[in-house]
ROVOVO-918304 format. One line per field, with one value per residue (C-alpha): residue number from 0; residue in one letter; x, y, z. Coordinates in nm, 4 decimals. Layout:
BEGIN
k = [NUM; ...];
r = [A; ...];
x = [X; ...];
y = [Y; ...];
z = [Z; ...];
END
This chain:
BEGIN
k = [0; 1; 2; 3; 4; 5; 6; 7; 8; 9; 10; 11; 12; 13; 14; 15; 16; 17; 18; 19; 20; 21; 22; 23; 24; 25; 26; 27; 28; 29; 30; 31; 32; 33; 34; 35; 36; 37; 38; 39; 40; 41; 42; 43; 44; 45; 46; 47; 48; 49; 50; 51; 52; 53; 54; 55; 56; 57; 58; 59; 60; 61; 62; 63; 64; 65; 66; 67; 68; 69; 70; 71; 72; 73; 74; 75; 76; 77; 78; 79; 80; 81; 82; 83; 84; 85; 86; 87; 88; 89; 90; 91; 92; 93; 94; 95; 96; 97; 98; 99; 100; 101; 102; 103; 104; 105; 106; 107; 108; 109; 110; 111; 112; 113; 114; 115; 116; 117; 118; 119; 120; 121; 122; 123; 124; 125; 126; 127; 128; 129; 130; 131; 132; 133; 134; 135; 136; 137; 138; 139; 140; 141; 142; 143; 144; 145; 146; 147; 148; 149; 150; 151; 152; 153; 154; 155; 156; 157; 158; 159; 160; 161; 162; 163; 164; 165; 166; 167; 168; 169; 170; 171; 172; 173; 174; 175; 176; 177; 178; 179; 180; 181; 182; 183; 184; 185; 186; 187; 188; 189; 190; 191; 192; 193; 194; 195; 196; 197; 198; 199; 200; 201; 202; 203; 204; 205; 206; 207; 208; 209; 210; 211; 212; 213; 214; 215; 216; 217; 218; 219; 220; 221; 222; 223; 224; 225; 226; 227; 228; 229; 230; 231; 232; 233; 234; 235; 236; 237; 238; 239; 240; 241; 242; 243; 244; 245; 246; 247; 248; 249; 250; 251; 252; 253; 254; 255; 256; 257; 258; 259; 260; 261; 262; 263; 264; 265; 266; 267; 268; 269; 270; 271; 272; 273; 274; 275; 276; 277; 278; 279; 280; 281; 282; 283; 284; 285; 286; 287; 288; 289; 290; 291; 292; 293; 294; 295; 296; 297; 298; 299; 300; 301; 302; 303; 304; 305; 306; 307; 308; 309; 310; 311; 312; 313; 314; 315; 316; 317; 318; 319; 320; 321; 322; 323; 324; 325; 326; 327; 328; 329; 330; 331; 332; 333; 334; 335; 336; 337; 338; 339; 340; 341; 342; 343; 344; 345; 346; 347; 348; 349; 350; 351; 352; 353; 354; 355; 356; 357; 358; 359; 360; 361; 362; 363; 364; 365; 366; 367; 368; 369; 370; 371; 372; 373; 374; 375; 376; 377; 378; 379; 380; 381; 382; 383; 384; 385; 386; 387; 388; 389; 390; 391; 392; 393; 394; 395; 396; 397; 398; 399; 400; 401; 402; 403; 404; 405; 406; 407; 408; 409; 410; 411; 412; 413; 414; 415; 416; 417; 418; 419; 420; 421; 422; 423; 424; 425; 426; 427; 428; 429; 430; 431; 432; 433; 434; 435; 436];
r = [M; E; R; G; F; Y; T; I; M; A; A; Q; F; F; S; S; L; A; D; N; A; L; L; V; V; A; I; A; L; L; I; D; L; H; A; P; A; Y; L; T; P; M; L; K; F; V; F; V; L; F; Y; V; I; L; A; P; F; V; G; A; F; A; D; S; M; P; K; G; R; V; M; F; V; S; N; T; I; K; I; L; G; C; S; L; L; F; F; A; I; H; Q; Y; Y; A; L; A; A; Y; A; V; V; G; L; G; A; A; A; Y; S; P; A; K; Y; G; I; L; T; E; L; L; P; P; E; K; L; V; I; A; N; G; W; I; E; G; L; T; V; A; S; I; V; L; G; T; V; L; G; G; V; L; I; T; P; A; V; S; D; V; L; L; S; F; D; F; P; L; I; D; T; G; I; D; T; A; L; E; I; S; I; I; L; V; A; T; I; Y; A; I; A; A; M; F; N; L; F; I; P; N; T; G; I; D; H; R; A; P; K; K; N; P; L; Y; L; I; H; E; F; G; H; C; V; K; L; L; W; R; D; K; L; G; Q; I; S; L; A; V; T; T; L; F; W; G; A; G; A; T; L; Q; F; I; V; L; E; W; A; E; V; V; L; G; Y; P; L; N; K; A; A; Q; L; Q; G; V; V; A; I; G; I; A; I; G; A; V; M; A; A; R; M; I; A; L; R; Q; A; V; T; V; I; P; L; G; I; A; M; G; I; V; V; M; A; M; T; L; A; H; E; L; W; I; A; I; I; L; L; V; L; I; G; G; L; A; G; F; F; V; V; P; M; N; A; L; L; Q; H; R; G; Y; I; L; M; G; A; G; H; S; I; A; V; Q; N; F; N; E; N; L; S; I; L; V; M; L; S; C; Y; A; L; L; V; L; F; D; V; H; V; Y; V; V; I; V; M; F; G; L; F; V; S; A; I; M; T; V; I; R; R; W; H; L; S; N; Q; S; K; K; D; S; L; H; L; I; G; A; R; K; I; I; R; K; Q; S; A; A; S; S; Y; D; P; D; K];
x = [0.2671; 0.0891; -0.2885; -0.2677; -0.0390; -0.3310; -0.5419; -0.2573; -0.2488; -0.6236; -0.6016; -0.3042; -0.4762; -0.7896; -0.6006; -0.3627; -0.6525; -0.8176; -0.4884; -0.4363; -0.7971; -0.7994; -0.4897; -0.6654; -0.9816; -0.7763; -0.6029; -0.9470; -1.0578; -0.7632; -0.8502; -1.2112; -1.0872; -0.8754; -0.5475; -0.2216; -0.0420; 0.2531; 0.0188; -0.0627; 0.2685; 0.2275; -0.0545; 0.2018; 0.4320; 0.1810; 0.0831; 0.4354; 0.5174; 0.4069; 0.6230; 0.9230; 0.7965; 0.6676; 0.9422; 1.0934; 0.7551; 0.5670; 0.8183; 0.7742; 0.3973; 0.3990; 0.6046; 0.3917; 0.0847; -0.0245; 0.0302; -0.3323; -0.4556; -0.2054; -0.3309; -0.6947; -0.6265; -0.4338; -0.7148; -0.9574; -0.7403; -0.7485; -1.1297; -1.1214; -0.9003; -1.1479; -1.4284; -1.2359; -1.1784; -1.5551; -1.5875; -1.2832; -1.3830; -1.0331; -0.7183; -0.5204; -0.8022; -0.7866; -0.4097; -0.4569; -0.7260; -0.5075; -0.2244; -0.4482; -0.4762; -0.0971; -0.0869; -0.2814; -0.0553; 0.2579; 0.1333; 0.0177; 0.3406; 0.5691; 0.2971; 0.2181; 0.5825; 0.6949; 0.4466; 0.6052; 0.9326; 0.7398; 0.5263; 0.7697; 1.1257; 1.4015; 1.4027; 1.0402; 1.0821; 1.1576; 0.8517; 0.6409; 0.7650; 0.6851; 0.3304; 0.2874; 0.4451; 0.2464; -0.0818; 0.0160; 0.0855; -0.2434; -0.4115; -0.2223; -0.3481; -0.7065; -0.6922; -0.5731; -0.8203; -1.0966; -1.0121; -1.0178; -1.3483; -1.5121; -1.4404; -1.5666; -1.8974; -2.0856; -2.0026; -2.0592; -2.4011; -2.5034; -2.3791; -2.5565; -2.8823; -2.9164; -3.1497; -3.2696; -3.6381; -3.7021; -3.3250; -3.1434; -2.7760; -2.6522; -2.4220; -2.4656; -2.1354; -1.9014; -1.6215; -1.8447; -1.9646; -1.6056; -1.4764; -1.7573; -1.6775; -1.3049; -1.3855; -1.5944; -1.2938; -1.0842; -1.3561; -1.3319; -0.9554; -1.0167; -1.2450; -0.9686; -0.7310; -0.9467; -0.8697; -0.4896; -0.3376; -0.1328; 0.2169; 0.2942; 0.5820; 0.6375; 0.4841; 0.5793; 0.7452; 1.0587; 1.0070; 0.7481; 0.9529; 0.9552; 1.3162; 1.4225; 1.2346; 1.4015; 1.7429; 1.6729; 1.5473; 1.8604; 2.0665; 1.8684; 1.9205; 2.2971; 2.2925; 2.1238; 2.3400; 2.6586; 2.5635; 2.7375; 2.4286; 2.1723; 2.3271; 2.3193; 1.9629; 1.8464; 2.0132; 1.8435; 1.4944; 1.5340; 1.6098; 1.3367; 1.0507; 1.1575; 1.1861; 0.8620; 0.6565; 0.7973; 0.7431; 0.3712; 0.3327; 0.5759; 0.3594; 0.0468; 0.2116; 0.3663; 0.0290; -0.1340; 0.1378; 0.2243; -0.1001; -0.3494; -0.5056; -0.7303; -0.6712; -0.9034; -0.7187; -0.3702; -0.4236; -0.4647; -0.1095; 0.0141; -0.1539; 0.0523; 0.3737; 0.2236; 0.1535; 0.5206; 0.6176; 0.3890; 0.5519; 0.8989; 0.8027; 0.6668; 0.9759; 1.2045; 1.0133; 1.0596; 1.4175; 1.6061; 1.6930; 1.7602; 2.1358; 2.1324; 1.9517; 2.2482; 2.2987; 1.9959; 2.1475; 2.2501; 1.8821; 1.8313; 2.0879; 1.9027; 1.5706; 1.6992; 1.8149; 1.4769; 1.2978; 1.4853; 1.3549; 1.0070; 1.1076; 1.1077; 0.7572; 0.4816; 0.2346; 0.0378; 0.1558; 0.5237; 0.4559; 0.2848; 0.5826; 0.8272; 0.6150; 0.5748; 0.9516; 1.0258; 0.7899; 0.9318; 1.2883; 1.1778; 0.9827; 1.2608; 1.5277; 1.3276; 1.1624; 1.4869; 1.6449; 1.3376; 1.3447; 1.7162; 1.6543; 1.3700; 1.5826; 1.8850; 1.6646; 1.4857; 1.8180; 1.9580; 1.6700; 1.3285; 1.0640; 0.8764; 1.1867; 1.3473; 1.0492; 1.0247; 1.3884; 1.3217; 1.0114; 1.1972; 1.4687; 1.2415; 0.9848; 1.2492; 1.3641; 1.0054; 0.9785; 1.3049; 1.2365; 0.8750; 0.9870; 1.2387; 0.9714; 0.7237; 0.9876; 1.0408; 0.6635; 0.6517; 0.9232; 0.7440; 1.0302; 0.9256; 0.8331; 1.0983; 1.3734; 1.2296; 1.2297; 1.5932; 1.7067; 1.5118; 1.6531; 2.0123; 1.9757; 1.8420; 2.1128; 2.3919; 2.2866; 2.2422; 2.5925; 2.7324; 2.5472; 2.6851; 3.0430; 2.9807; 2.8742; 3.1706; 3.4045; 3.2486; 3.2899; 3.6517; 3.7352; 3.5331; 3.2744; 2.9389; 2.7185; 2.7493; 2.5238; 2.2257; 1.9840; 2.1245; 1.8754; 1.8143; 1.9841; 1.7611; 1.9495; 1.8320; 1.9472; 1.8034; 1.9587; 1.9985; 2.2291; 2.4290; 2.5051; 2.8537; 2.8524; 3.2171; 3.1618];
y = [1.1760; 0.9135; 0.9020; 0.5411; 0.6543; 0.8227; 0.5067; 0.3183; 0.5816; 0.5480; 0.1679; 0.1887; 0.4454; 0.2383; -0.0882; 0.0689; 0.2488; -0.0879; -0.2479; 0.0110; 0.0231; -0.3567; -0.3633; -0.1514; -0.3618; -0.6836; -0.5518; -0.4749; -0.8276; -0.9788; -0.7643; -0.8809; -1.2418; -1.1779; -1.2533; -1.1891; -0.8591; -1.0194; -1.1470; -0.7911; -0.7375; -1.0928; -0.9602; -0.7720; -1.0759; -1.3103; -1.0373; -1.0107; -1.3817; -1.4593; -1.1752; -1.3802; -1.7330; -1.6528; -1.4095; -1.6468; -1.6794; -1.3466; -1.1653; -1.4194; -1.4048; -1.0232; -1.0414; -1.3183; -1.1047; -0.7391; -0.5715; -0.4519; -0.8111; -0.9149; -0.6359; -0.7372; -1.1002; -0.9847; -0.7595; -1.0489; -1.2559; -0.9698; -0.9715; -1.3462; -1.2817; -1.0191; -1.2716; -1.5240; -1.2625; -1.2173; -1.5760; -1.5809; -1.7175; -1.7779; -1.5650; -1.8052; -1.8216; -1.4423; -1.4546; -1.7165; -1.5082; -1.1979; -1.4008; -1.4619; -1.0827; -1.0755; -1.3359; -1.0989; -0.8090; -1.0143; -1.0779; -0.7150; -0.5350; -0.6356; -0.5302; -0.1926; -0.0812; -0.2758; -0.1076; 0.2311; 0.1263; -0.0103; 0.3008; 0.5836; 0.6869; 0.6779; 1.0553; 1.0467; 0.7659; 0.9905; 1.2045; 0.8910; 0.7493; 1.0800; 1.0470; 0.6840; 0.7278; 1.0466; 0.8798; 0.5667; 0.7802; 0.9644; 0.6244; 0.5305; 0.8454; 0.7982; 0.4195; 0.4226; 0.6981; 0.5080; 0.1883; 0.3749; 0.5424; 0.2154; 0.0484; 0.3498; 0.2455; 0.5638; 0.5175; 0.1428; 0.1869; 0.4244; 0.1851; -0.1105; 0.0877; 0.0780; -0.2003; -0.3514; -0.4433; -0.8212; -0.8932; -1.0260; -0.9442; -1.1277; -0.8322; -0.7630; -0.6255; -0.3318; -0.5612; -0.7360; -0.4133; -0.2829; -0.5907; -0.5642; -0.1990; -0.2726; -0.5523; -0.3010; -0.0672; -0.3571; -0.4133; -0.0475; -0.0891; -0.4024; -0.2036; 0.0502; -0.2391; -0.3305; 0.0064; 0.0007; 0.0099; -0.2692; -0.1250; -0.3616; -0.5338; -0.9015; -1.0988; -1.4509; -1.6318; -1.8124; -2.1106; -2.2208; -2.4871; -2.3971; -2.5123; -2.2929; -1.9950; -2.0463; -2.0687; -1.7626; -1.5680; -1.6553; -1.5315; -1.2043; -1.1548; -1.1951; -0.9694; -0.6798; -0.7129; -0.7169; -0.3992; -0.1014; 0.1183; -0.1582; -0.2850; 0.0589; 0.1451; -0.2065; -0.1853; 0.1503; 0.0418; -0.2921; -0.1101; 0.1485; -0.0975; -0.3156; -0.0092; 0.1433; -0.1680; -0.1899; 0.1820; 0.1359; -0.0841; 0.1164; 0.4257; 0.2342; 0.1137; 0.4547; 0.6292; 0.3827; 0.4025; 0.7745; 0.9385; 0.6778; 0.6509; 0.3578; 0.1849; 0.4053; 0.7231; 0.5707; 0.4600; 0.8246; 0.8976; 0.6484; 0.8774; 1.1696; 0.9850; 0.9186; 1.2908; 1.3579; 1.0888; 1.2510; 1.5906; 1.4387; 1.2417; 1.5506; 1.7547; 1.4764; 1.4511; 1.8262; 1.8651; 1.5388; 1.4110; 1.0419; 1.1106; 1.2743; 0.9879; 0.8684; 1.2153; 1.1653; 0.8775; 1.0975; 1.1791; 0.8159; 0.8664; 1.1776; 0.9910; 0.7382; 1.0227; 1.1981; 0.8695; 0.8556; 1.2053; 1.0506; 0.9456; 1.3159; 1.3847; 1.3785; 1.6125; 1.5538; 1.8623; 1.7738; 1.4171; 1.5372; 1.7573; 1.4707; 1.2182; 1.4539; 1.5180; 1.1433; 1.0842; 1.3771; 1.2515; 0.8993; 1.0140; 1.2408; 0.9713; 0.6641; 0.8020; 0.8740; 0.5495; 0.3525; 0.5119; 0.4320; 0.0720; 0.0326; 0.1819; -0.0417; -0.3468; -0.2834; -0.2438; -0.5643; -0.8107; -0.6653; -0.4868; -0.7799; -0.9763; -0.6629; -0.5739; -0.9362; -0.9233; -0.5907; -0.7273; -1.0377; -0.8370; -0.5673; -0.8079; -1.0403; -0.7318; -0.6768; -1.0380; -1.0156; -0.6754; -0.7568; -1.0864; -0.8967; -0.6440; -0.9218; -1.0778; -0.7428; -0.7160; -1.0769; -0.9976; -0.6734; -0.4374; -0.0757; 0.1185; 0.3864; 0.1227; -0.0151; 0.3334; 0.4020; 0.0605; 0.1165; 0.4642; 0.3579; 0.0597; 0.2699; 0.5374; 0.2814; 0.0800; 0.3932; 0.5057; 0.1700; 0.1979; 0.5496; 0.4337; 0.1349; 0.3667; 0.6009; 0.3011; 0.1816; 0.5201; 0.5555; 0.2377; 0.3028; 0.5619; 0.3962; 0.7065; 0.7383; 0.4284; 0.6217; 0.7011; 0.4422; 0.2780; -0.0933; -0.2776; -0.5549; -0.8643; -1.2071; -1.3565; -1.2282; -0.9233; -1.1192; -1.3693; -1.1218; -0.8389; -0.7902; -0.5513; -0.4591; -0.3184];
z = [-1.1537; -1.3638; -1.3128; -1.1943; -0.9103; -0.7338; -0.7614; -0.5937; -0.3192; -0.2564; -0.2372; 0.0000; 0.2208; 0.2820; 0.3263; 0.5790; 0.7514; 0.8124; 0.9266; 1.1981; 1.3151; 1.3348; 1.5583; 1.8223; 1.7931; 1.8221; 2.1370; 2.2828; 2.1895; 2.3794; 2.6828; 2.6561; 2.6463; 2.9598; 2.7806; 2.9739; 2.9004; 2.7190; 2.4452; 2.3333; 2.1440; 2.0124; 1.7927; 1.5872; 1.6068; 1.4411; 1.1939; 1.0527; 1.0869; 0.7311; 0.5993; 0.7129; 0.6402; 0.2898; 0.1918; -0.0702; -0.2415; -0.2186; -0.4379; -0.7146; -0.6592; -0.6883; -1.0082; -1.1622; -1.2412; -1.2590; -0.9228; -0.8972; -0.9137; -0.6447; -0.4182; -0.4769; -0.3804; -0.0729; 0.0486; 0.0054; 0.2407; 0.4921; 0.4801; 0.5538; 0.8578; 0.9826; 0.9471; 1.1554; 1.4281; 1.4437; 1.5676; 1.8014; 2.1426; 2.2824; 2.2957; 2.0759; 1.8198; 1.8043; 1.7438; 1.4694; 1.2975; 1.3130; 1.1603; 0.8550; 0.8143; 0.8293; 0.5521; 0.3269; 0.4244; 0.3449; -0.0078; -0.0451; 0.0451; -0.2482; -0.4899; -0.3312; -0.3323; -0.6370; -0.8687; -0.7909; -0.9544; -1.2543; -1.2974; -1.2176; -1.3177; -1.0484; -0.9982; -0.8809; -0.6269; -0.3275; -0.4070; -0.4564; -0.1260; 0.0402; -0.0928; 0.0051; 0.3489; 0.4074; 0.3180; 0.5105; 0.8143; 0.7662; 0.7618; 1.0813; 1.2535; 1.1370; 1.1766; 1.5375; 1.6215; 1.4404; 1.6269; 1.9575; 1.8708; 1.7635; 2.0988; 2.2960; 2.4628; 2.3666; 1.9975; 1.9873; 2.1520; 1.8731; 1.6036; 1.7627; 1.7822; 1.4025; 1.2959; 0.9692; 0.9356; 0.9327; 0.9474; 1.2525; 1.1909; 1.5002; 1.5798; 1.9498; 2.0846; 2.0243; 1.9096; 1.6560; 1.4941; 1.4934; 1.3087; 1.0512; 0.9810; 0.9421; 0.6958; 0.4976; 0.4710; 0.3374; 0.0760; -0.0325; -0.0755; -0.2846; -0.5169; -0.5823; -0.6574; -0.9562; -1.1214; -1.0798; -1.4314; -1.5814; -1.6349; -1.9219; -1.7400; -1.8298; -1.5405; -1.6373; -1.3475; -1.4737; -1.2420; -0.9857; -0.8075; -0.4322; -0.3900; -0.6807; -0.5311; -0.1926; -0.3578; -0.5727; -0.2699; -0.0746; -0.3686; -0.3768; -0.0011; -0.0445; -0.3490; -0.1706; 0.1420; -0.0726; -0.2594; -0.0951; -0.1116; -0.0702; 0.2537; 0.4181; 0.3166; 0.4093; 0.7507; 0.8203; 0.7165; 0.8976; 1.2215; 1.1618; 1.1181; 1.4096; 1.6321; 1.5007; 1.5722; 1.9245; 1.9864; 1.9153; 2.2212; 2.4347; 2.3783; 2.4812; 2.8035; 2.8753; 2.8322; 3.0712; 3.3405; 3.3252; 3.2073; 3.3266; 2.9796; 2.8800; 2.5457; 2.3372; 2.4478; 2.4445; 2.0835; 1.9859; 2.1055; 1.8462; 1.5970; 1.7316; 1.6378; 1.2958; 1.2466; 1.3073; 1.0553; 0.7978; 0.8527; 0.8241; 0.5142; 0.3355; 0.4259; 0.3010; -0.0267; -0.0811; 0.0420; -0.0218; -0.3691; -0.4241; -0.4566; -0.1111; 0.0638; 0.2713; 0.4264; 0.6552; 0.8572; 1.1580; 1.2171; 1.3219; 1.5990; 1.7132; 1.7169; 1.9718; 2.1985; 2.1805; 2.2622; 2.5953; 2.6770; 2.7107; 3.0637; 3.1575; 3.0259; 3.2881; 3.1194; 2.8014; 2.6094; 2.6641; 2.5549; 2.2355; 2.1425; 2.1975; 2.0058; 1.7092; 1.7108; 1.7239; 1.4332; 1.2355; 1.2649; 1.1707; 0.8653; 0.7422; 0.7459; 0.6454; 0.3289; 0.1379; 0.2594; 0.1549; -0.1906; -0.2267; -0.1225; -0.3728; -0.6488; -0.5853; -0.5416; -0.8701; -1.0508; -0.8993; -0.9076; -0.9951; -0.7920; -0.6362; -0.5357; -0.3950; -0.1760; -0.0588; 0.0565; 0.2257; 0.3986; 0.5145; 0.6862; 0.8261; 0.9638; 1.1047; 1.2950; 1.4137; 1.5327; 1.7276; 1.8847; 1.9754; 2.1304; 2.3432; 2.4420; 2.5305; 2.7575; 2.9304; 2.9862; 3.1102; 3.3678; 3.4638; 3.3708; 3.4303; 3.1194; 3.1897; 3.1848; 2.8596; 2.7014; 2.7938; 2.6663; 2.3454; 2.2799; 2.3495; 2.1174; 1.8277; 1.8610; 1.8945; 1.5873; 1.3745; 1.4775; 1.3649; 1.0301; 0.9718; 1.0344; 0.8071; 0.5237; 0.5722; 0.5673; 0.2406; 0.0767; 0.1921; -0.0007; -0.3159; -0.4173; -0.4910; -0.4871; -0.8660; -0.8915; -0.7575; -1.0395; -1.2797; -1.5143; -1.5133; -1.7991; -1.9343; -2.0442; -2.1422; -1.8150; -1.4858; -1.3244; -1.0021; -1.1701; -1.3813; -1.1424; -1.0081; -0.7085; -0.7597; -1.1096];
END
């Protein structure tokens, strides 16, 4: 791997670590503000809202300057959102402040993935995705644990006992010190961003007119969904991220109802799922080549079935085994599909635009699935019913996607396109590509 790749990994690790710690702290803040239960999944809703709203623009923004600079600006916005959370005195103020963090994340994502396709050849993308997903999952484990630890009274009391001579910091509560520490982690990520190498790619944006960008984005969305490989990989990752975001909150509710765990302990079970994802991601990086990416689709069907088995788990050790297995299946099938999607997107339209299209679809899925989950919580549907509905939905959609792919291949083989190099022409790839060629 290029030396700059490891700098990217370090920046991604700390930024994601802060994201996941902040989610737990923000949930604790809503509880402290006596917010109703259905607002808890709305934290993730407002976080990903800007991914959808700004999708036509963040791709062009990511492609308009060196990716390291984009990531630095984005982390700065996240720090601003943390600062606003510090002053939140009402549940809706807290949601608005958390949305600002989501704004920074929306701008960050096309750059963090897009730079991989600029820096590395196609044959290294699965390995690179294994690295980035593995480290991201490690940051999820440590971040959720860190968030849970920070809001634990015994730990927060120790942190608050530190004092600076002649300085009144004004930090008096566990939530305040937690938010400050998370903002510090974002600052560390921003420092790494400054050392990410410039790949030498031309970063001049062809046009800055918003209407043009919206039209171009719509064209890119159609382009990726028309591509026989792009549509399958995009469908898989869209389902995965919507389901993954919802599963985070299902696990929290399940741990509270079945195991009687408070938030700080329940958050650690999210980390158990993340450990499984890391194992699956590493195995996929070692075992699955880019040309074999589509062979992992059946594992998505299996994941939905295993999720339903959670209704049978009443002891912690059984729950841990199931959660690790769920994560392992998810990591093994999403890493190759994500690499395939990045590769096809880069060939068709460029790294930043491709990731923006991916983010739009995946986060629209998150918005829809979290809205459905919030409605189920609002109507007090039992967590077991929610789990069964969730598992059936995932398995059914993955079955449809598998049949869709087999139907595509029976009409015309498109697998030979995997690993192709991008052909640079004077006009944009998005406007010159014919998916039937």
